[in-house]
C-alpha positions as CSV (number, residue, x, y, z in Angstrom):
1,M,-27.3,-1.8,57.3
2,K,-26.9,-5.5,56.3
3,L,-27.5,-4.5,52.7
4,H,-24.6,-2.0,52.8
5,V,-22.2,-4.6,54.2
6,V,-23.2,-7.1,51.5
7,V,-22.8,-4.5,48.8
8,A,-19.4,-3.5,50.2
9,L,-18.2,-7.1,50.3
10,F,-19.4,-7.7,46.7
11,V,-17.6,-4.6,45.4
12,L,-14.4,-5.7,47.2
13,L,-14.7,-9.1,45.6
14,L,-15.1,-7.6,42.2
15,L,-12.1,-5.3,42.6
16,S,-9.8,-8.0,43.8
17,G,-10.5,-10.0,40.7
18,C,-9.8,-7.1,38.4
19,G,-6.3,-6.7,39.5
20,S,-4.9,-10.0,38.4
21,S,-1.1,-9.6,38.0
22,P,0.9,-11.1,35.2
23,Q,2.6,-13.3,37.8
24,S,-0.7,-14.9,38.7
25,L,-2.0,-15.0,35.2
26,I,1.0,-16.8,33.7
27,V,0.7,-19.8,36.1
28,G,-0.7,-22.8,34.3
29,K,-0.4,-24.9,31.2
30,W,-0.1,-23.3,27.7
31,E,0.1,-24.6,24.1
32,V,1.0,-22.9,20.9
33,E,-1.9,-23.1,18.4
34,N,-1.3,-23.7,14.7
35,A,2.4,-24.5,15.2
36,P,4.0,-26.9,12.8
37,V,5.2,-28.9,15.9
38,K,3.6,-29.3,19.3
39,M,5.0,-26.7,21.7
40,T,3.8,-26.4,25.3
41,A,4.8,-24.5,28.4
42,Q,3.8,-24.9,32.0
43,F,4.6,-22.1,34.5
44,R,4.4,-22.8,38.2
45,S,4.0,-20.2,41.0
46,D,7.4,-21.1,42.5
47,G,9.3,-19.7,39.5
48,T,9.9,-23.0,37.7
49,A,8.7,-24.0,34.3
50,E,8.6,-26.9,31.9
51,L,8.8,-26.4,28.2
52,G,7.9,-29.1,25.7
53,I,8.8,-29.4,22.0
54,L,8.0,-32.5,20.0
55,G,7.4,-34.4,23.3
56,Q,10.8,-33.5,24.7
57,K,10.6,-31.6,28.0
58,V,13.1,-29.1,29.4
59,Q,13.1,-27.7,32.9
60,A,13.5,-24.0,33.3
61,T,13.2,-21.1,35.8
62,Y,11.6,-17.8,35.1
63,K,10.8,-14.4,36.6
64,L,8.7,-11.5,35.5
65,N,10.0,-7.9,35.6
66,G,7.1,-5.7,34.5
67,D,6.3,-6.6,30.9
68,E,9.5,-8.7,30.5
69,L,9.8,-12.5,31.0
70,E,13.3,-13.7,31.8
71,W,13.8,-17.5,31.7
72,S,16.8,-19.7,32.1
73,M,17.2,-23.3,30.7
74,N,20.2,-25.4,30.0
75,G,22.5,-22.7,31.2
76,M,21.1,-20.0,28.8
77,T,19.0,-17.0,29.8
78,T,16.6,-15.3,27.4
79,K,14.3,-12.4,27.7
80,S,11.0,-11.7,26.0
81,K,8.3,-9.1,26.1
82,I,5.1,-10.6,27.6
83,K,1.4,-9.9,27.3
84,V,-0.7,-12.3,29.3
85,T,-4.5,-12.6,29.8
86,A,-6.5,-15.3,31.4
87,T,-6.6,-17.2,28.1
88,Q,-3.6,-16.0,26.0
89,L,0.1,-15.6,26.5
90,E,2.1,-13.7,23.9
91,L,5.9,-13.7,23.9
92,T,8.0,-11.5,21.7
93,D,11.8,-11.9,21.5
94,S,14.4,-9.2,20.7
95,A,14.2,-10.1,17.0
96,H,10.4,-9.2,17.2
97,R,9.3,-12.8,16.6
98,T,6.1,-13.5,18.5
99,I,4.7,-16.8,19.8
100,I,1.1,-16.9,21.0
101,Y,0.1,-19.6,23.5
102,R,-3.4,-20.5,24.5
103,R,-4.3,-21.8,27.9
104,R,-4.9,-25.5,28.0
């Protein structure tokens, strides 16, 4: 009986880790690799973000709608298609330009 309970708890733990949502995966610090200039992004769980280019930081807000990231900064709102894993964040804009970030 105890073995069944332990096995059931283990299976539940594994299943809960498999369903990581894009919202939980995006949270954290990211950096573009192989960019001509240093570009960073930090997404927080409260829907705020900080973007950095050449040491200059811009505060932003964001929200995820399925596979779309909508973010607003300095009075402008942009949308990108998003693919996110535990280690990689890929953003593609409406002109089909893609930026790939790696988790820092």
